[in-house]
C-alpha distance (Angstrom), angle and dihedral (degrees) to the residues before:
residue distance angle dihedral
M1 . . .
T2 3.81 . .
P3 3.79 113.0 .
L4 3.78 115.0 -106.9
T5 3.84 114.4 -129.7
R6 3.83 113.2 -155.2
V7 3.81 123.7 -155.5
V8 3.81 120.4 -173.7
V9 3.77 125.0 -159.9
T10 3.80 108.8 -147.5
G11 3.74 145.3 158.6
S12 3.73 142.4 102.3
E13 3.80 127.3 -31.6
S14 3.76 120.5 -65.1
T15 3.79 98.9 12.8
G16 3.79 97.1 124.4
K17 3.91 99.4 -97.6
T18 3.81 97.3 143.4
T19 3.79 94.0 44.1
L20 3.82 92.9 44.9
A21 3.85 94.1 46.7
A22 3.71 90.9 51.3
Q23 3.81 91.7 47.2
L24 3.76 91.6 50.5
A25 3.79 94.8 48.1
A26 3.87 90.3 51.9
C27 3.81 90.5 45.9
F28 3.83 93.2 52.7
G29 3.89 93.0 35.2
V30 3.92 91.3 -121.5
P31 3.74 136.0 125.1
C32 3.85 123.8 -93.7
V33 3.79 122.6 -140.1
G34 3.79 109.8 -141.1
E35 3.79 133.0 -136.6
Y36 3.74 113.0 -91.9
V37 3.81 98.3 -166.5
R38 3.91 91.9 64.3
E39 3.90 91.4 54.5
F40 3.88 90.3 44.1
A41 3.82 94.6 50.5
A42 3.85 93.5 43.9
A43 3.90 89.5 51.2
K44 3.82 91.6 43.6
G45 3.82 94.7 53.0
S46 3.71 93.6 -159.1
P47 3.80 135.4 77.7
L48 3.80 115.2 -71.9
V49 3.83 115.2 -107.3
Y50 3.89 133.2 -160.9
D51 3.78 93.1 -98.0
D52 3.77 89.9 60.5
H53 3.86 89.8 74.2
A54 3.78 95.8 91.7
A55 3.84 93.1 52.5
L56 3.88 89.5 45.2
V57 3.90 91.6 52.3
R58 3.76 91.7 47.2
G59 3.69 94.5 47.6
Q60 3.82 99.3 44.9
T61 3.89 90.1 43.0
A62 3.81 88.6 52.6
L63 3.80 92.3 49.6
E64 3.74 93.2 48.0
D65 3.92 93.4 45.9
A66 3.73 90.4 50.6
G67 3.78 93.1 46.7
M68 3.79 92.1 49.9
A69 3.76 92.7 45.9
Q70 3.82 91.1 51.2
A71 3.76 94.2 44.9
R72 3.84 90.9 52.2
A73 3.85 91.4 45.6
D74 3.77 89.8 50.4
G75 3.84 91.9 49.4
H76 3.86 97.2 -113.2
S77 3.77 118.5 151.3
L78 3.82 94.0 -166.8
L79 3.87 130.0 56.2
V80 3.79 125.6 -178.6
H81 3.75 122.7 -151.2
D82 3.86 129.0 -155.0
T83 3.78 92.7 -144.8
D84 3.83 129.4 -40.8
L85 3.78 139.2 -151.7
L86 3.81 90.8 -60.9
S87 3.79 86.5 75.6
T88 3.71 91.3 53.4
V89 3.84 89.4 51.5
V90 3.81 92.4 49.8
Y91 3.78 94.3 49.0
H92 3.78 94.6 45.8
W93 3.89 88.9 55.8
H94 3.95 89.7 43.8
Y95 3.84 96.6 47.2
H96 3.83 101.6 30.4
G97 3.81 106.0 20.3
K98 3.82 90.3 -126.5
C99 3.84 141.1 60.6
E100 3.70 131.1 -159.3
P101 3.79 113.2 -103.1
Y102 3.81 94.1 -129.0
L103 3.85 89.3 56.6
E104 3.77 91.0 54.9
E105 3.78 92.0 43.6
A106 3.89 91.0 50.0
A107 3.87 89.7 48.4
Q108 3.85 91.6 50.8
A109 3.77 91.2 45.3
R110 3.74 91.6 52.3
R111 3.81 95.8 43.7
P112 3.88 110.3 147.1
D113 3.89 128.0 -133.3
L114 3.77 89.3 -101.6
Y115 3.83 142.7 8.3
L116 3.75 121.0 -156.2
L117 3.85 105.5 -151.4
L118 3.77 108.8 -153.0
E119 3.81 110.6 -145.6
I120 3.90 120.2 -133.9
D121 3.83 93.3 -118.1
V122 3.92 93.7 115.8
P123 3.83 127.1 75.0
W124 3.83 119.8 -78.5
V125 3.71 112.2 -122.2
P126 3.76 120.3 -162.8
D127 3.83 114.8 -137.8
G128 3.75 105.8 170.6
I129 3.78 96.0 -91.7
R130 3.87 99.4 53.3
D131 3.84 110.4 84.7
R132 3.75 108.5 159.7
G133 3.87 104.5 73.9
T134 3.83 90.2 131.1
R135 3.90 92.5 48.8
R136 3.72 102.9 50.1
E137 3.80 95.5 118.8
E138 3.75 90.9 55.4
V139 3.91 92.3 45.3
Q140 3.80 90.7 46.6
A141 3.78 91.8 50.8
L142 3.81 90.2 51.8
F143 3.79 88.7 54.8
E144 3.72 92.3 52.2
E145 3.70 94.1 45.4
T146 3.76 92.2 49.3
L147 3.84 93.8 48.3
E148 3.78 87.0 49.8
R149 3.81 93.9 47.3
F150 3.76 90.8 46.5
G151 3.85 91.5 51.8
A152 3.86 87.6 -125.1
K153 3.77 121.6 167.7
Y154 3.92 107.2 -123.9
V155 3.64 142.4 160.1
R156 3.83 127.0 -151.8
I157 3.80 115.2 -121.4
S158 3.87 119.6 -162.9
G159 3.74 143.2 149.7
S160 3.80 132.6 65.9
W161 3.73 120.9 -21.2
Q162 3.83 90.5 -94.3
E163 3.81 92.9 47.6
R164 3.72 90.7 49.5
F165 3.79 93.4 54.1
A166 3.79 91.8 45.8
A167 3.84 92.8 49.7
A168 3.87 91.7 45.8
V169 3.83 91.8 51.0
R170 3.83 90.5 46.8
S171 3.79 89.3 49.2
I172 3.75 95.0 51.4
E173 3.87 91.3 44.4
Q174 3.86 93.6 45.0
V175 3.81 103.8 32.7
V176 3.75 106.2 29.5
L177 3.87 113.8 20.7
P178 3.87 99.3 51.3
H179 3.85 91.2 55.3
R180 3.85 97.8 56.0
């Protein structure tokens, strides 16, 4: 069986993660695992609370597992993720000042081959779910601190939308694909 290389697009709100993840998946002709928390929040219809973490972990894990199984079944060697459990960890610390140890352990155990950390150098766009436009620096610092604490391999991605795409493609080609 061909090894599956996983790349996760991550970072603060409104940095283009969903768009970039979809573009990368299309560019490389591979699937993209979605972001469960967005679906969950929209279905819930009210603000997320600390006790939602168990449902978020189950949902994100199920999406990731299904994506990995399908990618392998289809013979892909690369899988792109639009965020993962690391984001759940970061936002629990940000909103609640704490995070359940099992959530951190699950995020570390499921660490991908590479994170693409999108910088906050693009305009913040409200969408009804995003609510931290004035605290992007704080959230971004939490992402970087968590990536460092987890010992995760990551590359910072910045610039215009076109520059982000080009840098992300280069990162996957240079950092991940040659090492398979």
